C-alpha positions as CSV (number, residue, x, y, z in Angstrom):
1,X,-0.3,-0.2,0.1
2,X,2.9,2.1,0.5
3,X,3.5,2.6,-3.2
4,X,-0.1,3.5,-3.9
5,X,0.0,6.1,-0.9
6,X,3.0,7.5,-3.4
7,X,1.0,7.4,-6.3
8,X,-2.0,9.7,-4.9
9,X,0.5,12.2,-3.9
10,X,-0.7,11.1,0.2
11,X,3.2,11.3,1.5
12,X,3.2,15.2,1.0
13,X,-0.2,15.5,3.1
14,X,1.8,14.3,6.1
15,X,4.3,17.0,6.2
16,X,2.0,18.6,9.1
17,X,2.2,19.9,12.4
18,X,2.9,17.5,15.2
19,X,5.9,16.2,17.4
20,X,7.5,12.5,17.2
21,X,4.9,9.5,18.0
22,X,1.5,8.6,16.8
23,X,-1.8,9.7,17.9
24,X,-5.9,8.7,17.4
25,X,-6.2,11.6,14.8
26,X,-3.3,10.6,12.8
27,X,-4.5,6.9,13.0
28,X,-7.5,8.0,11.7
29,X,-6.1,10.3,8.8
30,X,-4.4,7.1,8.0
31,X,-7.5,5.0,7.8
32,X,-9.0,7.5,5.4
33,X,-6.4,7.0,3.0
34,X,-6.4,3.7,3.3
35,X,-9.7,3.3,2.2
36,X,-9.2,6.1,-0.4
37,X,-5.5,3.6,-1.6
38,X,-8.0,1.3,-1.6
39,X,-9.8,2.3,-4.6
40,X,-6.4,2.7,-6.7
41,X,-5.4,-0.8,-5.5
42,X,-4.7,-2.1,-9.3
43,X,-2.3,0.5,-9.8
44,X,0.0,-1.2,-7.5
45,X,3.3,-3.0,-8.7
46,X,6.0,-5.2,-7.1
47,X,8.8,-3.4,-5.0
48,X,11.5,-1.9,-6.9
49,X,14.6,-3.7,-6.2
50,X,16.9,-1.7,-3.8
51,X,20.1,-1.6,-4.9
52,X,23.2,1.1,-3.2
53,X,23.8,3.1,-6.4
54,X,20.2,3.9,-7.0
55,X,19.6,4.7,-3.1
56,X,22.3,7.2,-3.2
57,X,21.3,8.7,-6.4
58,X,18.0,9.7,-5.3
59,X,19.8,11.3,-1.9
60,X,22.1,13.2,-4.3
61,X,19.2,14.4,-5.9
62,X,17.3,16.0,-2.9
63,X,20.9,18.4,-2.4
64,X,20.3,20.3,-5.5
65,X,16.4,20.4,-4.7
66,X,14.6,23.6,-2.6
67,X,14.6,23.0,0.5
68,X,17.0,20.4,1.0
69,X,20.3,22.3,-0.1
70,X,23.3,23.0,1.7
71,X,22.2,25.9,4.3
72,X,19.0,25.7,3.8
73,X,17.1,26.8,7.2
74,X,15.5,24.3,8.6
75,X,14.2,24.1,12.6
76,X,12.0,22.2,14.6
77,X,9.3,23.5,13.2
78,X,9.9,20.9,10.0
79,X,7.4,18.2,10.5
80,X,6.9,14.9,8.8
81,X,4.5,11.5,9.3
82,X,5.3,8.6,7.5
83,X,4.1,7.2,4.5
84,X,5.0,3.5,4.9
85,X,5.4,1.3,8.2
86,X,7.9,3.4,10.0
87,X,8.7,1.2,13.0
88,X,5.3,-1.3,13.1
89,X,3.2,2.1,12.9
90,X,1.2,2.2,9.7
91,X,1.4,4.9,7.7
92,X,0.4,8.4,9.1
93,X,0.5,6.9,12.9
94,X,3.9,8.0,13.1
95,X,5.7,11.3,12.8
96,X,8.8,13.8,13.8
97,X,10.1,16.8,14.1
98,X,13.4,18.5,12.9
99,X,16.4,16.2,12.7
100,X,14.0,13.3,12.8
101,X,11.9,14.5,10.1
102,X,14.8,14.7,8.3
103,X,16.0,11.9,8.3
104,X,12.3,10.3,7.9
105,X,11.6,12.4,4.7
106,X,14.6,11.6,2.8
107,X,14.4,7.7,4.2
108,X,11.4,6.8,2.6
109,X,12.3,9.1,-0.4
110,X,15.5,7.3,-0.8
111,X,13.7,4.0,-0.6
112,X,11.1,5.0,-3.3
113,X,8.2,5.4,-0.6
114,X,7.8,1.4,-0.9
115,X,9.8,-0.6,1.8
116,X,8.9,-0.4,5.7
117,X,11.5,0.9,7.9
118,X,12.4,-0.7,11.1
119,X,14.8,-0.1,14.2
120,X,18.3,-2.2,14.8
121,X,20.0,-1.8,18.1
122,X,23.1,0.5,18.1
123,X,25.4,-2.0,19.1
124,X,29.4,-2.6,18.0
125,X,27.9,-6.3,16.7
126,X,25.4,-3.9,14.2
127,X,27.9,-1.6,12.7
128,X,28.3,-3.6,9.6
129,X,24.7,-3.4,8.7
130,X,24.9,0.0,8.1
131,X,24.3,0.4,4.6
132,X,23.9,3.9,2.3
133,X,20.4,5.2,2.4
134,X,19.5,4.5,6.6
135,X,19.0,6.3,9.5
136,X,21.6,7.1,12.1
137,X,20.3,8.2,15.7
138,X,23.4,10.2,17.9
139,X,24.1,11.8,20.8
140,X,22.1,9.1,22.8
141,X,18.8,9.9,21.2
142,X,19.6,13.5,20.8
143,X,20.0,13.6,16.6
144,X,19.5,11.8,13.3
145,X,21.5,11.9,10.1
146,X,21.0,9.9,6.9
147,X,23.8,7.8,5.5
148,X,25.5,8.8,2.0
149,X,28.6,6.8,2.1
150,X,30.0,4.2,4.5
151,X,33.9,4.4,4.3
152,X,36.1,1.3,4.0
153,X,36.0,0.7,8.0
154,X,33.0,-0.4,8.0
155,X,31.6,2.2,11.1
156,X,32.6,5.9,9.6
157,X,29.8,7.5,7.5
158,X,29.2,10.5,5.4
159,X,26.1,11.8,5.9
160,X,23.4,14.8,4.9
161,X,21.2,16.1,8.1
162,X,18.5,18.6,8.9
163,X,18.3,21.1,12.0
164,X,22.6,20.8,12.1
165,X,23.5,24.5,13.5
166,X,19.0,25.3,12.4
167,X,20.1,24.2,8.7
168,X,20.6,21.1,6.2
169,X,24.1,20.1,6.0
170,X,25.6,17.8,3.8
171,X,28.8,15.8,3.8
172,X,29.9,15.6,8.0
173,X,31.9,12.4,8.2
174,X,31.2,10.3,11.7
175,X,33.0,7.4,13.7
176,X,29.8,5.5,14.8
177,X,32.7,3.8,16.8
178,X,33.3,6.3,19.0
179,X,31.5,6.1,22.3
180,X,31.4,10.1,22.4
181,X,29.0,10.3,19.2
182,X,26.3,8.1,21.1
183,X,25.1,5.7,18.6
184,X,21.6,4.9,19.6
185,X,20.1,2.6,16.8
186,X,20.0,2.4,13.0
187,X,16.6,3.0,11.2
188,X,16.3,1.2,8.0
189,X,14.4,-0.2,4.9
190,X,17.1,-2.5,3.7
191,X,15.0,-5.9,4.4
192,X,17.3,-8.2,6.5
193,X,19.5,-10.7,4.9
194,X,19.1,-14.6,4.0
195,X,21.0,-16.8,7.1
196,X,24.3,-18.3,5.8
197,X,23.1,-21.4,4.1
198,X,25.1,-24.8,3.7
199,X,25.4,-26.3,0.3
200,X,26.3,-30.1,-0.6
201,X,28.3,-30.6,-4.1
202,X,27.6,-34.2,-4.7
203,X,29.7,-36.6,-6.6
204,X,29.8,-35.4,-9.9
205,X,31.4,-32.0,-8.5
206,X,28.7,-30.1,-9.6
207,X,25.4,-28.3,-7.8
208,X,23.1,-24.9,-8.7
209,X,22.4,-22.2,-6.3
210,X,19.4,-19.4,-6.1
211,X,18.4,-17.3,-3.6
212,X,16.4,-13.8,-4.6
213,X,16.7,-12.4,-0.7
214,X,20.2,-12.3,-0.3
215,X,23.9,-12.0,-1.9
216,X,26.3,-14.4,-1.3
217,X,30.4,-14.5,-0.8
218,X,31.5,-17.9,-3.0
219,X,33.5,-20.2,-0.9
220,X,37.1,-21.0,-0.8
221,X,37.3,-24.4,-3.1
222,X,34.1,-23.3,-4.9
223,X,33.7,-21.7,-8.3
224,X,30.5,-19.9,-9.6
225,X,29.6,-19.6,-12.9
226,X,26.5,-18.5,-15.4
227,X,25.5,-19.5,-18.4
228,X,26.5,-17.4,-21.1
229,X,24.9,-18.6,-23.9
230,X,24.6,-22.2,-26.0
231,X,26.4,-23.1,-29.1
232,X,24.9,-26.3,-30.9
233,X,24.9,-28.7,-28.0
234,X,27.2,-27.0,-25.8
235,X,26.5,-24.6,-22.5
236,X,29.5,-21.8,-22.9
237,X,30.0,-21.2,-18.8
238,X,31.2,-17.9,-17.5
239,X,32.7,-17.5,-13.8
240,X,31.0,-15.1,-11.6
241,X,33.3,-13.4,-9.2
242,X,33.6,-13.4,-5.5
243,X,29.8,-12.8,-4.8
244,X,27.0,-14.2,-6.1
245,X,24.1,-11.5,-6.2
246,X,20.8,-11.9,-4.7
247,X,18.2,-13.4,-7.4
248,X,21.1,-14.5,-9.7
249,X,21.1,-18.2,-10.6
250,X,24.5,-20.0,-10.8
251,X,26.2,-23.4,-11.4
252,X,28.4,-24.2,-8.3
253,X,31.5,-26.4,-9.4
254,X,33.8,-28.4,-6.8
255,X,35.2,-31.2,-5.0
256,X,32.4,-33.3,-3.1
257,X,31.8,-32.0,0.2
258,X,29.6,-29.4,1.6
259,X,30.2,-25.9,1.9
260,X,29.2,-22.8,3.8
261,X,27.9,-19.6,1.7
262,X,27.9,-16.5,4.0
263,X,25.4,-13.8,3.0
264,X,26.4,-10.1,2.3
265,X,25.2,-6.3,1.8
266,X,27.8,-6.4,-1.3
267,X,25.5,-6.6,-4.9
268,X,28.1,-8.9,-6.9
269,X,28.2,-8.2,-10.5
270,X,25.7,-9.7,-12.5
271,X,26.9,-11.2,-15.4
272,X,24.8,-11.8,-18.9
273,X,23.3,-15.4,-17.8
274,X,20.5,-17.3,-19.1
275,X,20.0,-19.2,-16.1
276,X,16.7,-19.0,-13.9
277,X,15.8,-20.2,-10.4
278,X,13.3,-20.3,-7.5
279,X,13.1,-20.2,-4.3
280,X,10.6,-23.2,-3.4
281,X,9.5,-26.2,-4.7
282,X,7.4,-25.2,-7.4
283,X,6.5,-26.4,-10.9
284,X,8.0,-24.5,-14.0
285,X,5.4,-23.9,-16.5
286,X,5.7,-22.5,-19.8
287,X,3.4,-19.7,-20.7
288,X,3.9,-21.3,-24.5
289,X,5.9,-23.4,-26.5
290,X,8.7,-20.5,-27.2
291,X,11.1,-23.0,-24.6
292,X,12.4,-25.9,-23.3
293,X,13.5,-26.5,-19.7
294,X,16.7,-28.3,-18.7
295,X,18.0,-29.1,-15.2
296,X,21.4,-29.8,-14.0
297,X,21.5,-33.4,-13.5
298,X,23.9,-36.6,-14.4
299,X,23.3,-39.5,-16.9
300,X,25.2,-42.4,-18.1
301,X,27.8,-40.5,-15.8
302,X,27.8,-37.7,-17.5
303,X,26.9,-34.3,-16.1
304,X,25.0,-31.6,-17.6
305,X,21.8,-30.0,-18.7
306,X,19.1,-32.5,-19.2
307,X,15.3,-32.3,-20.0
308,X,13.4,-31.5,-16.7
309,X,10.4,-33.3,-18.0
310,X,9.5,-35.1,-21.4
311,X,10.2,-32.9,-24.3
312,X,11.2,-30.0,-21.9
313,X,7.5,-29.3,-21.0
314,X,6.6,-29.0,-17.4
315,X,8.9,-30.1,-14.7
316,X,9.3,-29.5,-10.9
317,X,12.1,-27.4,-10.1
318,X,13.8,-27.6,-6.2
319,X,13.9,-24.5,-4.1
320,X,16.7,-22.5,-4.2
321,X,17.7,-24.4,-7.5
322,X,18.8,-23.3,-11.0
323,X,17.2,-24.4,-14.3
324,X,17.8,-23.6,-17.4
325,X,14.6,-22.1,-20.3
326,X,16.3,-22.6,-24.2
327,X,14.0,-21.0,-26.8
328,X,12.9,-23.6,-29.0
329,X,15.2,-21.7,-31.7
330,X,18.3,-22.6,-30.3
331,X,17.7,-26.5,-29.3
332,X,17.6,-27.7,-32.2
333,X,15.6,-30.8,-30.8
334,X,18.0,-31.9,-28.4
335,X,17.4,-33.4,-24.9
336,X,21.0,-32.3,-23.2
337,X,23.8,-29.6,-23.4
338,X,26.9,-30.4,-22.1
339,X,29.9,-28.0,-21.1
340,X,32.3,-26.4,-23.0
341,X,35.8,-28.1,-22.4
342,X,37.1,-24.2,-21.9
343,X,35.1,-24.1,-18.8
344,X,36.4,-27.3,-16.6
345,X,39.1,-25.0,-15.4
346,X,39.5,-27.5,-11.8
347,X,38.5,-30.6,-13.0
348,X,40.7,-30.8,-15.8
349,X,43.4,-33.1,-14.9
350,X,46.2,-35.1,-16.4
351,X,45.6,-38.5,-14.7
352,X,46.0,-42.4,-15.1
353,X,42.3,-43.3,-14.3
354,X,41.2,-46.8,-14.1
355,X,40.3,-47.6,-17.5
356,X,37.5,-49.9,-16.8
357,X,35.4,-47.0,-16.1
358,X,33.1,-45.7,-18.6
359,X,34.7,-42.2,-20.9
360,X,32.6,-40.0,-22.8
361,X,33.7,-37.3,-25.2
362,X,32.5,-34.3,-24.9
363,X,29.4,-34.6,-27.2
364,X,28.5,-37.5,-24.6
365,X,29.7,-40.4,-27.0
366,X,31.6,-43.6,-24.9
367,X,35.0,-43.4,-26.2
368,X,37.8,-46.0,-25.4
369,X,41.0,-45.9,-23.7
370,X,42.9,-44.9,-26.3
371,X,40.7,-41.7,-27.0
372,X,43.1,-38.4,-26.2
373,X,41.6,-35.0,-25.1
374,X,39.3,-34.0,-22.6
375,X,37.2,-36.6,-21.8
376,X,34.7,-37.3,-18.8
377,X,34.9,-39.8,-16.4
378,X,32.0,-40.0,-13.6
379,X,30.9,-36.0,-14.3
380,X,34.6,-34.8,-14.1
381,X,36.8,-33.1,-17.0
382,X,39.9,-35.0,-17.0
383,X,42.6,-34.6,-19.5
384,X,44.5,-37.4,-21.2
385,X,47.7,-37.8,-22.7
């Protein structure tokens, strides 16, 4: 509903007289607004994805807007009431004046008036959670600022603030780890990150990964790869560096075992990728006949992307797993795709493997012991000389 409030321009009407807190009249006003907003409910869309670049740009936009520029007068007569849920209070039921009004106003604008704002205790353990666009309560609950930049040390921030010497000020640097600055609490619209997750890579040496609500650090010993494109019966993979972005599906490659992926507020680099994923186990049903659907599995000891169901039609994708939709024009009627030899970096090794095991070339054809070059044995690429 917060977006609908914004569409109707209602957030401006909440800049009224009053002090920080809530009351019957403000709640009654919010109730009226709610019924008005329901009339336009069909205009509501999904929340705009948050990223720090967009949040920062929205904040900086206001540096050049009348009323928010450097040294613009700002005192306790400036009031603001929330247009989104703020500290658990519904729209119109929570307000503030002076520096707190500036913080509320800037935060809601930075988040595009779409995300609820919650409170996080101002402890040293929570310093790493601070992000661009957050509100900070300082001076032992006596002053409010908005974060423009978090410095490399993780606890020094550059801020914008209202009612700083009775005016708007941009660019002050504050060390929140210094107890003299009285870091009391953090106000944030950034959703809580997912917990760390443990992923098992099986005997094939491969797995898939997808989480929409948090980015994750790629652990040591694992490579994450996206599907850049398809040529013939081959999927061409491209490495993903350091961090798997939120909502980004990848193939994992590593020695069999369990690996812990640590959630992070960093965003990562989302390179072009054909893979898709789901957060829960669900049926992947094509809306038309333009794609076939494949999932990572092993057949005849060869790992690759095979039809998820007969003829690449509707199939069930497991929670937090990736799948591969391929346009019919690119499938050429094949029911599987194998990996490009150039992408099997860690699994290509010179070896004197047991010749009794089944050996396949990169086209999935079984070959004899005398075959030279890159082959697939037990799902892994091996260089035979």
